[in-house]
VEXDRENFI-240344 format. One record per residue (C-alpha): x, y, z. Coordinates in nm, 4 decimals, always signed. Layout:
N
PT,X,Y,Z
...
This chain:
411
PT,-12.2265,-1.8009,-7.6932
PT,-11.9109,-1.6356,-7.8202
PT,-11.6222,-1.8676,-7.8945
PT,-11.3038,-1.8691,-7.6881
PT,-11.1167,-1.7454,-7.9941
PT,-11.3506,-1.4444,-8.0247
PT,-11.3047,-1.3577,-7.6587
PT,-10.9291,-1.3891,-7.6955
PT,-10.9218,-1.1605,-7.9974
PT,-11.1404,-0.9066,-7.8217
PT,-10.8752,-0.8664,-7.5536
PT,-10.6411,-0.7193,-7.8133
PT,-10.8637,-0.4167,-7.8588
PT,-11.0181,-0.3617,-7.5149
PT,-10.8925,-0.0720,-7.3008
PT,-10.5565,-0.0934,-7.1306
PT,-10.5751,-0.2828,-6.8034
PT,-10.8644,-0.5120,-6.9011
PT,-10.7819,-0.8786,-6.8483
PT,-10.9580,-1.1932,-6.9642
PT,-10.7354,-1.4134,-6.7485
PT,-10.7205,-1.4524,-6.3747
PT,-10.4445,-1.2274,-6.2371
PT,-10.1515,-1.3858,-6.0643
PT,-10.2419,-1.4619,-5.7038
PT,-10.0446,-1.2786,-5.4357
PT,-9.8940,-1.6052,-5.3126
PT,-9.9301,-1.9620,-5.4436
PT,-9.7573,-2.2809,-5.3324
PT,-9.7466,-2.6003,-5.5357
PT,-9.6707,-2.8840,-5.2966
PT,-9.5991,-3.2559,-5.3130
PT,-9.4855,-3.2980,-5.6740
PT,-9.1558,-3.4372,-5.7950
PT,-8.9653,-3.1326,-5.9167
PT,-8.7585,-3.1402,-6.2366
PT,-8.6319,-2.7843,-6.2326
PT,-8.4801,-2.7685,-6.5823
PT,-8.1226,-2.7201,-6.4676
PT,-8.0327,-3.0858,-6.5124
PT,-8.0116,-3.1427,-6.1365
PT,-8.1600,-3.4652,-5.9955
PT,-8.5368,-3.4540,-5.9395
PT,-8.6583,-3.3462,-5.5954
PT,-8.9421,-3.5640,-5.4644
PT,-9.2145,-3.4104,-5.2471
PT,-9.1086,-3.0584,-5.3396
PT,-9.2623,-2.7177,-5.2784
PT,-9.2424,-2.4184,-5.5075
PT,-9.3578,-2.0868,-5.3611
PT,-9.4702,-1.8186,-5.6037
PT,-9.5337,-1.4539,-5.5232
PT,-9.6996,-1.2577,-5.7992
PT,-9.5366,-1.3540,-6.1278
PT,-9.2101,-1.4928,-5.9902
PT,-9.0731,-1.7827,-5.7913
PT,-8.9941,-1.6946,-5.4314
PT,-8.8568,-2.0256,-5.3083
PT,-8.8194,-2.3840,-5.4267
PT,-8.6923,-2.7032,-5.2688
PT,-8.7883,-3.0061,-5.0602
PT,-9.1223,-2.9590,-4.8872
PT,-8.9676,-2.9581,-4.5420
PT,-8.7276,-2.6796,-4.6413
PT,-8.9739,-2.4275,-4.7863
PT,-9.1907,-2.2274,-4.5490
PT,-9.5380,-2.1498,-4.6816
PT,-9.6760,-1.8222,-4.5360
PT,-10.0259,-1.8040,-4.3929
PT,-10.2823,-1.6981,-4.6492
PT,-10.1004,-1.8656,-4.9378
PT,-10.3125,-2.0504,-5.1926
PT,-10.1897,-2.4109,-5.1726
PT,-10.2264,-2.6529,-5.4642
PT,-10.1657,-3.0177,-5.3814
PT,-9.9675,-3.1835,-5.6619
PT,-9.8774,-3.5027,-5.4770
PT,-9.7867,-3.7810,-5.7165
PT,-9.7432,-3.5397,-6.0077
PT,-9.4357,-3.4008,-6.1852
PT,-9.3495,-3.0318,-6.1933
PT,-9.1429,-2.8913,-6.4808
PT,-9.0670,-2.5528,-6.6339
PT,-9.2790,-2.4534,-6.9296
PT,-9.1238,-2.5610,-7.2576
PT,-8.9766,-2.3115,-7.5061
PT,-9.0196,-2.3429,-7.8840
PT,-8.7281,-2.1536,-8.0357
PT,-8.8318,-2.1776,-8.4000
PT,-9.1930,-2.1067,-8.4864
PT,-9.3817,-1.8975,-8.7414
PT,-9.7056,-1.8073,-8.5691
PT,-9.8537,-1.6047,-8.8538
PT,-9.7681,-1.8085,-9.1629
PT,-10.0592,-1.9387,-9.3719
PT,-10.0895,-2.3137,-9.4186
PT,-10.0674,-2.2540,-9.7938
PT,-9.7471,-2.0594,-9.8582
PT,-9.8713,-1.9637,-10.2034
PT,-10.1235,-1.7383,-10.0274
PT,-9.8623,-1.5541,-9.8223
PT,-9.8796,-1.2349,-10.0285
PT,-10.2585,-1.2291,-10.0004
PT,-10.2839,-1.2803,-9.6241
PT,-10.3885,-0.9728,-9.4293
PT,-10.2454,-0.8656,-9.0967
PT,-10.5786,-0.9502,-8.9339
PT,-10.5606,-1.3084,-9.0664
PT,-10.2010,-1.3377,-8.9491
PT,-10.3023,-1.2241,-8.6005
PT,-10.5836,-1.4796,-8.5880
PT,-10.3382,-1.7536,-8.6804
PT,-10.1051,-1.6411,-8.4029
PT,-10.3866,-1.6602,-8.1460
PT,-10.4778,-2.0084,-8.2699
PT,-10.1224,-2.1373,-8.2262
PT,-10.0749,-1.9650,-7.8903
PT,-10.3857,-2.1422,-7.7609
PT,-10.2520,-2.4739,-7.8943
PT,-9.9086,-2.4249,-7.7417
PT,-10.0504,-2.3166,-7.4060
PT,-10.2432,-2.6435,-7.3847
PT,-9.9233,-2.8363,-7.4613
PT,-9.7224,-2.6798,-7.1808
PT,-9.5183,-2.4699,-7.4255
PT,-9.5157,-2.1357,-7.2466
PT,-9.2701,-1.9363,-7.4604
PT,-9.2249,-1.9113,-7.8359
PT,-8.9585,-1.7375,-8.0396
PT,-9.1146,-1.6377,-8.3699
PT,-8.8351,-1.6173,-8.6259
PT,-9.0010,-1.4243,-8.9093
PT,-9.3372,-1.2526,-8.9323
PT,-9.5009,-0.9369,-9.0645
PT,-9.4607,-0.6594,-8.8096
PT,-9.8141,-0.5842,-8.6909
PT,-9.9435,-0.9406,-8.6337
PT,-9.6419,-1.0488,-8.4325
PT,-9.6442,-0.7269,-8.2310
PT,-10.0061,-0.8051,-8.1408
PT,-9.9147,-1.1617,-8.0467
PT,-9.6251,-1.0427,-7.8308
PT,-9.8566,-0.7988,-7.6505
PT,-10.1281,-1.0576,-7.5875
PT,-9.9917,-1.1943,-7.2601
PT,-9.9615,-0.8477,-7.1096
PT,-10.3099,-0.7642,-7.2356
PT,-10.4473,-1.0538,-7.0340
PT,-10.5397,-1.3123,-7.2960
PT,-10.6164,-1.6328,-7.1130
PT,-10.4524,-1.8505,-7.3789
PT,-10.1505,-1.6295,-7.4545
PT,-9.7928,-1.7481,-7.4258
PT,-9.4746,-1.5435,-7.4151
PT,-9.3812,-1.4426,-7.7677
PT,-9.0321,-1.3244,-7.8574
PT,-9.0429,-1.1964,-8.2139
PT,-8.7664,-1.1067,-8.4571
PT,-9.0062,-0.9132,-8.6773
PT,-8.9075,-0.9347,-9.0412
PT,-8.6073,-1.1527,-9.1183
PT,-8.3193,-0.9733,-9.2875
PT,-8.1683,-1.1156,-9.6048
PT,-7.9955,-0.9983,-9.9211
PT,-8.1672,-0.9497,-10.2540
PT,-8.2930,-1.2894,-10.3682
PT,-8.1949,-1.4468,-10.0348
PT,-8.3654,-1.7266,-9.8440
PT,-8.7239,-1.6315,-9.7621
PT,-8.6804,-1.2914,-9.9197
PT,-9.0092,-1.2942,-10.1104
PT,-9.2201,-1.3471,-9.7991
PT,-9.4098,-1.0664,-9.6293
PT,-9.2113,-1.1648,-9.3238
PT,-8.8791,-1.0572,-9.4802
PT,-8.6884,-0.7524,-9.5935
PT,-8.4253,-0.7723,-9.8687
PT,-8.1292,-0.5366,-9.8285
PT,-7.7711,-0.5237,-9.9537
PT,-7.4502,-0.4038,-9.7975
PT,-7.3369,-0.3430,-9.4377
PT,-7.5120,-0.0054,-9.4061
PT,-7.8451,-0.1511,-9.5193
PT,-7.8135,-0.4518,-9.2888
PT,-7.7459,-0.2152,-8.9993
PT,-8.0447,-0.0005,-9.0912
PT,-8.2707,-0.3059,-9.1087
PT,-8.1720,-0.3960,-8.7512
PT,-8.2520,-0.0413,-8.6410
PT,-8.5907,-0.0589,-8.8099
PT,-8.6806,-0.3826,-8.6322
PT,-8.5657,-0.2321,-8.3035
PT,-8.7871,+0.0720,-8.3625
PT,-9.0859,-0.1644,-8.3883
PT,-9.0067,-0.3000,-8.0423
PT,-8.8338,-0.6254,-8.1363
PT,-8.5342,-0.7358,-7.9316
PT,-8.4381,-1.0380,-8.1412
PT,-8.3053,-1.0411,-8.4973
PT,-8.2803,-1.3135,-8.7584
PT,-8.0525,-1.3066,-9.0620
PT,-8.0941,-1.5278,-9.3643
PT,-7.8242,-1.6060,-9.6249
PT,-7.6605,-1.5377,-9.8541
PT,-7.4699,-1.2506,-9.6966
PT,-7.1140,-1.1292,-9.6673
PT,-6.9052,-1.1296,-9.3521
PT,-6.9191,-0.7501,-9.3518
PT,-7.2998,-0.7545,-9.3676
PT,-7.3245,-0.9963,-9.0760
PT,-7.0723,-0.8008,-8.8699
PT,-7.2656,-0.4774,-8.9236
PT,-7.5947,-0.6382,-8.8189
PT,-7.4349,-0.8037,-8.5154
PT,-7.2664,-0.4803,-8.4057
PT,-7.5929,-0.2876,-8.4298
PT,-7.7857,-0.5601,-8.2482
PT,-7.5365,-0.5699,-7.9629
PT,-7.5325,-0.1911,-7.9358
PT,-7.9092,-0.1994,-7.8881
PT,-7.9173,-0.4996,-7.6545
PT,-8.0695,-0.7341,-7.9121
PT,-7.9991,-1.1033,-7.9634
PT,-7.9252,-1.2259,-8.3140
PT,-7.9614,-1.5613,-8.4886
PT,-7.9181,-1.6811,-8.8453
PT,-8.0718,-1.9388,-9.0731
PT,-7.8072,-2.2021,-9.1376
PT,-7.7279,-2.3233,-9.4879
PT,-7.9802,-2.4914,-9.7151
PT,-8.0474,-2.3955,-10.0763
PT,-7.9293,-2.0423,-10.0047
PT,-7.5871,-2.1670,-9.8960
PT,-7.3021,-2.0893,-10.1345
PT,-7.1607,-2.4357,-10.0792
PT,-6.8790,-2.5240,-10.0310
PT,-6.8284,-2.1696,-9.8927
PT,-7.0389,-2.2092,-9.5805
PT,-7.2799,-1.9290,-9.4945
PT,-7.3004,-2.0840,-9.1473
PT,-6.9290,-2.0253,-9.0916
PT,-6.9651,-1.6653,-9.2113
PT,-7.2520,-1.6097,-8.9671
PT,-7.0529,-1.7560,-8.6776
PT,-6.7386,-1.5584,-8.7636
PT,-6.9597,-1.2499,-8.7857
PT,-7.0752,-1.2976,-8.4277
PT,-7.4300,-1.4365,-8.4317
PT,-7.5396,-1.6060,-8.1120
PT,-7.7263,-1.9010,-8.2599
PT,-7.7827,-2.0960,-8.5816
PT,-8.1201,-2.2221,-8.7003
PT,-8.1192,-2.5779,-8.8464
PT,-7.8491,-2.8416,-8.8698
PT,-7.7839,-2.8252,-9.2402
PT,-7.4787,-2.9298,-9.4377
PT,-7.1527,-2.8239,-9.2737
PT,-6.8017,-2.9576,-9.2251
PT,-6.6460,-3.0552,-8.8950
PT,-6.4446,-2.7333,-8.8885
PT,-6.7711,-2.5356,-8.8870
PT,-6.8931,-2.7362,-8.5871
PT,-6.5576,-2.6818,-8.4178
PT,-6.5896,-2.3073,-8.4752
PT,-6.9450,-2.3068,-8.3367
PT,-6.8268,-2.4901,-8.0259
PT,-6.5243,-2.2630,-7.9791
PT,-6.7320,-1.9452,-7.9990
PT,-7.0129,-2.0722,-7.7777
PT,-7.2784,-2.0397,-8.0478
PT,-7.6023,-2.2327,-7.9948
PT,-7.7869,-2.4459,-8.2506
PT,-8.1588,-2.5070,-8.2905
PT,-8.1483,-2.8283,-8.4994
PT,-8.5174,-2.8580,-8.6130
PT,-8.4420,-3.2101,-8.7355
PT,-8.7864,-3.3666,-8.6842
PT,-8.9357,-3.1519,-8.9590
PT,-8.6609,-3.2680,-9.1947
PT,-8.7537,-3.6302,-9.1339
PT,-9.1043,-3.5512,-9.2586
PT,-8.9771,-3.3490,-9.5540
PT,-8.7670,-3.6445,-9.6674
PT,-9.0593,-3.8850,-9.6191
PT,-9.2863,-3.6690,-9.8335
PT,-9.0220,-3.6062,-10.0994
PT,-9.0196,-3.2323,-10.0310
PT,-8.6436,-3.1809,-10.0170
PT,-8.5269,-3.0082,-10.3351
PT,-8.3759,-3.2510,-10.5843
PT,-8.0745,-3.0228,-10.6172
PT,-7.9908,-3.0788,-10.2504
PT,-8.0162,-3.4577,-10.2818
PT,-7.8628,-3.5131,-10.6247
PT,-7.5955,-3.2394,-10.6330
PT,-7.5030,-3.1813,-10.2708
PT,-7.5693,-3.5336,-10.1446
PT,-7.8244,-3.4493,-9.8782
PT,-7.9965,-3.7313,-9.6923
PT,-8.1735,-3.7609,-9.3594
PT,-7.8711,-3.9233,-9.1975
PT,-7.6646,-3.6101,-9.2666
PT,-7.8711,-3.4062,-9.0194
PT,-7.8682,-3.6884,-8.7642
PT,-7.4905,-3.7222,-8.7822
PT,-7.4515,-3.3476,-8.7341
PT,-7.6710,-3.3587,-8.4232
PT,-7.4605,-3.6358,-8.2719
PT,-7.1421,-3.4415,-8.3485
PT,-7.2836,-3.1205,-8.2045
PT,-7.3877,-3.3018,-7.8880
PT,-7.0454,-3.4632,-7.8544
PT,-6.8838,-3.1190,-7.8794
PT,-7.0989,-2.9808,-7.6005
PT,-7.2695,-2.7268,-7.8261
PT,-7.5749,-2.5696,-7.6643
PT,-7.8806,-2.7201,-7.8344
PT,-8.2348,-2.5867,-7.8154
PT,-8.5706,-2.7219,-7.9306
PT,-8.7618,-2.5691,-8.2211
PT,-9.0378,-2.7067,-8.4410
PT,-9.0478,-2.5012,-8.7668
PT,-9.3425,-2.6552,-8.9486
PT,-9.4533,-2.4158,-9.2225
PT,-9.6986,-2.4386,-9.5096
PT,-9.8465,-2.7825,-9.5548
PT,-9.6260,-2.9187,-9.2771
PT,-9.8313,-2.7283,-9.0199
PT,-10.0489,-3.0380,-9.0179
PT,-9.7807,-3.1914,-8.7936
PT,-9.8813,-2.9743,-8.5008
PT,-9.9411,-3.0210,-8.2140
PT,-9.7005,-3.3149,-8.1655
PT,-9.4021,-3.1932,-8.3682
PT,-9.2270,-3.0221,-8.0770
PT,-9.2299,-3.3406,-7.8695
PT,-9.1252,-3.5455,-8.1706
PT,-8.8145,-3.3249,-8.1813
PT,-8.7451,-3.4064,-7.8154
PT,-8.7920,-3.7785,-7.8772
PT,-8.5608,-3.7549,-8.1772
PT,-8.2921,-3.5972,-7.9547
PT,-8.3097,-3.9011,-7.7253
PT,-8.3108,-4.1406,-8.0202
PT,-7.9863,-3.9798,-8.1380
PT,-7.8024,-4.0100,-7.8087
PT,-7.9274,-3.7607,-7.5521
PT,-8.0635,-3.8700,-7.2178
PT,-8.4257,-3.7762,-7.1407
PT,-8.2950,-3.5214,-6.8889
PT,-8.0706,-3.3626,-7.1522
PT,-8.3654,-3.3309,-7.3900
PT,-8.5738,-3.1664,-7.1152
PT,-8.2882,-2.9262,-7.0396
PT,-8.2698,-2.8428,-7.4118
PT,-8.6422,-2.7595,-7.4058
PT,-8.6183,-2.5477,-7.0904
PT,-8.2870,-2.4140,-6.9577
PT,-8.1148,-2.4018,-7.2971
PT,-8.4150,-2.2282,-7.4478
PT,-8.3991,-1.9658,-7.1747
PT,-8.0293,-1.9079,-7.2390
PT,-8.0864,-1.8700,-7.6135
PT,-8.3794,-1.6308,-7.5602
PT,-8.1675,-1.4358,-7.3107
PT,-8.0987,-1.4756,-6.9405
PT,-8.2468,-1.1323,-6.8716
PT,-8.5973,-1.2647,-6.9400
PT,-8.5899,-1.5089,-6.6486
PT,-8.7400,-1.8151,-6.8130
PT,-8.6357,-2.1793,-6.8609
PT,-8.5722,-2.3039,-6.5064
PT,-8.7618,-2.3172,-6.1782
PT,-8.5334,-2.1196,-5.9482
PT,-8.5874,-1.8283,-5.7079
PT,-8.6280,-1.5019,-5.8956
PT,-8.7309,-1.6664,-6.2231
PT,-9.0709,-1.6149,-6.3801
PT,-9.3328,-1.8671,-6.2711
PT,-9.3757,-2.0382,-6.6081
PT,-9.4389,-2.4056,-6.5352
PT,-9.6464,-2.7153,-6.5957
PT,-9.7683,-3.0144,-6.3973
PT,-9.7705,-3.3580,-6.5601
PT,-9.9364,-3.6780,-6.4425
PT,-9.6516,-3.9051,-6.5526
PT,-9.2744,-3.9121,-6.5098
PT,-9.1115,-3.7569,-6.8194
PT,-8.7787,-3.9165,-6.7340
PT,-8.9383,-4.2598,-6.7690
PT,-9.1390,-4.1819,-7.0827
PT,-9.2130,-3.8799,-7.3000
PT,-9.5633,-4.0152,-7.3660
PT,-9.7146,-3.7680,-7.1189
PT,-9.5509,-3.4602,-7.2709
PT,-9.8009,-3.2211,-7.4210
PT,-10.0718,-3.3278,-7.1750
PT,-10.0278,-3.1002,-6.8735
PT,-10.2892,-3.0912,-6.6019
PT,-10.1961,-2.7378,-6.5037
PT,-10.0058,-2.4635,-6.6822
PT,-9.8855,-2.1446,-6.5195
PT,-9.7417,-1.8440,-6.7021
PT,-9.6183,-1.5588,-6.4885
PT,-9.8163,-1.6854,-6.1916
PT,-10.1437,-1.7114,-6.3832
PT,-10.2978,-2.0565,-6.3561
PT,-10.4842,-2.2492,-6.6198
PT,-10.6057,-2.6033,-6.5536
PT,-10.6629,-2.8633,-6.8243
PT,-10.7817,-3.1592,-6.6166
């Protein structure tokens, strides 16, 4: 018998229109569950969500939503209905041994992407933003949902990250090294020509380089984020501040920055994807560069303090995992560890859920219609057996996952 992975990979090469997954039913109603819609509104007990095709038609208390004759009805009484979660910082194609990056083929990168999509689907993570990958593997991963792969999730890729010569991540196959505003602009155009609608910059860069990339991205309707600080930061001149002044829409990681940088981020409405759970493990395993600890004074509490300050300022925070190389061993729980860490550092459980859903949808882009369970939005959702507002222990164990109206049961 062929493995599920083989069947999934076959879908990438079968003729257009072939589908390994069940198509979205014409009309489906999920009834009886307690609805946590991702907006931060109070839960709705005994709710109904009506789905037509790939989108939500109506949602609300059971008595208020009419279910048409012929609708497929799924009884979710006693369960909890949430939007699918969104991982904003993932590298689907990276090898577990970064030393082998240059040797990995596109075919191997695509296989890795399918493996992680299957894992995330089972966890109730229905959308992933991949923030640096070789072009062909991530294009294949992004096409997988439309091609009908049963285990596919939505993939929003940036393609190859853009950095300056010798910049952060520049030696990876997933990066391009360019210099000067014209070259940064051209790199954005190249990624756009490959079909990507998200861009990631990585420091060091000049303000003029960031402004050129941002201008080109906006002209072409692309969203743009930047790696924040780290070893590539020209501290105390903050690359994060340069990125924000240049107009990026989000910052990846909560690395060393002063209060005035946080104030600037808040004033300009820039979002942050903290990825702090992975840092906790890096400190535990002594994998933070000695330079950062001994010269710049890094410690785990620095990132935690920055998260508290960002939350206090009302900065939009999203959830991303970012385990690469040997840290990929932390999957599948790392995403939910990040959510638990948010609560540990002062968020309410509802705020952490909103960060994983609504905020993720905002950061990906409102035009994509993901992140909340509201009329007109895509039917990306999950059903849990336990109340996530009482305990996060049940996260990652959905009984049903739906992406674009397509149902997959796990219990």
